[in-house]
N, C-alpha and C positions, 0 to 999 in steps of 0.2 A: 579469535572468533569465539562467540558464545557456543557452548555445546548444545546439541539438539535437546529440546524439552518434550516435543510432541510430534507425532506422525499423523499426517492427514493424507490419505490416498497415496502414500509413498513419498510425500513431500514434508520436509522438516519445518517446524515452527519453533523458533528459539527465543521468541519474546513472549513472556507469559502475561504481561499486563501493561497498561498505559504507563504506569510508574517505571516499569522495567524499560519501556521504550524510550522514555525521556532520559533516563539515566544512561542507557547505552549510547544514544545519539549524542548526548552532551559530552560523554567521555571521549567518543570518537572525534568530536569537533575540537575538544581541548587538545587532543594529540595531533590534530591536523591529519587524521586518518582518512584515506580514500575508502568510502563505504557506500553501500546501497541499502535501502530499507523498503521492503515490499509488504503489502498487506494482503494475505492470501484469502480469497473468497471463492464462492462456487463458480462464478464466471471465469476466474483464473484457472480453476481446475478443468473446466471445459476446454479452454484454449490450450492448456498444457498437454492435453492428450493428442493434439494435432499439430502444434507449432513447435518445431525443433529449436528455433532460435529463442523462443520464449522459455523453453525448458533449460537451455544453456544459461540464460540470464538468471533463472531461479536457482540453478545449481551453484552459481557463483555469488548469490546474494549474501550479504553480511548479516542482515537482520530480517526476519520474517515474523509477522504477527498474524493473529487470527481475526479476520474481518468477516463477521457474520455469525449469527447464532448456529447455523449448521456446522460451520468449521469448528466452533468452540465445542459443540456437542461431540463431534468425531474426535477432536484432539484430546478431550478429557479422558478418553480411554487409555491414553498413555501419559497424560499429564493432568492430574485431577484438579490442580489449581489454575488451569489455563483460563484467561479472561478475554473478553471482547476488547480488541484494540483496533479501531478503524482509522483510516487515513483522514476522514472528515473530522475526527475528534483530536487528531494529533497536531494539526498545523498551529493552532493558537497556543497551546501550552508549550510546544517546542520553541515558538518565537518568543514567548515570555522567558523561557529558560535561556535562550540565546541573548536576549537583551540583558539579563542579569549577569551573564558571563562575558558580555561585551563582544559577542560573536556576530559578524554581519551575515545576512541571509540574502539569497537570490531567489526570485520567483520566475519559473520558466514554464510557459504554456498558457492555456486558456485564451482570453482575448484582452485587448488593450483596456477596454472599459472595465472589465471584471478585475484586472490587475490593479487599475487605479483605485477602485473602490476598496479592494482588499488591503492595499497598502495603507489607506486611510484608517481602516478598521484596526489593523495591526499596530499602527503608530498610536492610535488612541488607547488601545488596550495596554500598551507598554509605556504610557505617558511620554511618548516621543523618544524613548530611549533606544528602540530597536533601529539598528543600522541596516538599511536596504542597499545592498551592493548593486542590485540591478533587478529589473522586472521586464521580461521580454516575452511577447506573444509571437511565436513563429507563424509563418503564412499557412494558409489552408493547404492541405495535402503534404505537409512537411514530412520528409523522410528521416526517420530517427537514426538511420544508418548511412546517410549520404554525406556529401561534402559540406553542405550547409550545416548539418549537425556538428561536424567537426569544428566549423568556425564558431558556432555557438559554445561548444565545449571549451574552446580556447578563450572565448570572452569570459566564461564563468571562471576559468582558471585565473585569468588576469585580474578579475574583480577582487580576488583575495577572500571571497566568502568562505565560511566554514560549513554552512548549510545551504542546500539548494532544494527547494520544493518543486517537484516535477508534476505538472498539471495537464498531462496529455491524454490520460485514459489508457487502459490496457489494450494491447501489449506494448503500445508505442512508448509509453513513459518508462517501462521497465527496460526495454531495449536501449533507450537513450541513456538511462542511468548506468546500465552495465557497460555501455561503450565508454562513457566518461570515466568509470572506475578503471577499466582496462588501460585507458590512456594516462592513468596516474594522477588525476586531479585530486588534490588534497582537500577533499570536501565530502560531506555526507549528502548523498542524493536520496531524498525521501519522496517516494511516489505516493501522492495523496489524491489523485484523481480530481473529483469535483469539489474538493475542500474550499477552494477559492469561490466557487459559485455559491456555496452555502454561506460563507463568511460575508460575501459582498451583498447577499440578499437576492441575487439573480434567480436562485432556485430556493424554494421554501422547503426546508427539511421536515421530515415527519415529526409529529408531536412526540413529546418525551414518552408518553404511554406506549406508542408503537415501538419506540426504541427499546424500552425496558422489556417488552414482550417478544423482542426479536422479530417484529413484523414490519420493520422499516421498508423491506422489499415490497410489501403489499401497498403501502402508501405510494411508493414511487411508480409501481406499475399501474396503479389506478390513475395517476396523473399523466403518465406517458405510455398508454397501452400499446400503441402501434410500434414504438421504438423498443420498449423494454419487454413486452409480452413474449416475443420469440426468444429473447435472451433467457428469461426466467423459466421458460418451458424447457429449454436445454438443460438448465441448472437442475430442474426437478427430475429430469430423466437421469442425469448423472448421479444425483443424490440417491435415487432409488437403486441404481446400479451398485453404488458403494455399499448400501445397506444389504442388498441381496447377496453380494459376494461375501460380505462379512458373515452373514447368517449361514450361508451355504458352506463356507469354509469351516465355521465352527461345528456345523453338523457333521461334515465330512471327517473332521478331526475326531469327534466323539465316536463316530462309527468305526474309524480306524483303530481307536483305542479299545473298543469293545471286541473287535475282531482279534486284536493282539492278545487280549485277555482270554 
């Protein structure tokens, strides 16, 4: 396992860039290693404070990247060269690397229509070289830790794929990936959330200027305020808490040093 590079609210980030991510996943796929890849963001940090199963999955994660400008900002306190590496940006380059290495991939999650369109995009981007071992959209209300999940995990194992993109959203996708790794499936499970929605065109991603400025969240909440507004409000509260505790802790440490002197 890669050694920890950065610390974000007590959680390790050991992938510092997209190039690092592609290299790590490609190496794991070449070895047939069972692994998981999570992209840490503020919403995950919110869930990690209350969901013990989610925490267990993160503790066992093989690879973790920084997804979101706030995560990068916090992580750079312990890893100055940490870069933004999102699930949305990983799917296509990882598939291109898989096609080059002749590794087959599996798509799990989202919907049948999105998966169909995404497969077409991926095939076109790789000039038809990418091998799709399977593309499955589980039913609504799918339990990532139930019997049906175990049957899907076995299907993924039997497909012989080396990469499986999990498109279920957090924390369901991370719980499913962790379960598959515990069952010893020789595959890299990369949790990429809405990546297929963006690739297929079902959801329009923020313009590049928003992405460069770290304001992609603003674009998304403006388009889906009722669904994403409460989520981002919780993220803002958590971010304020992290910053307050950091400053308060630093001040307390300085005061303690002065008292000792």
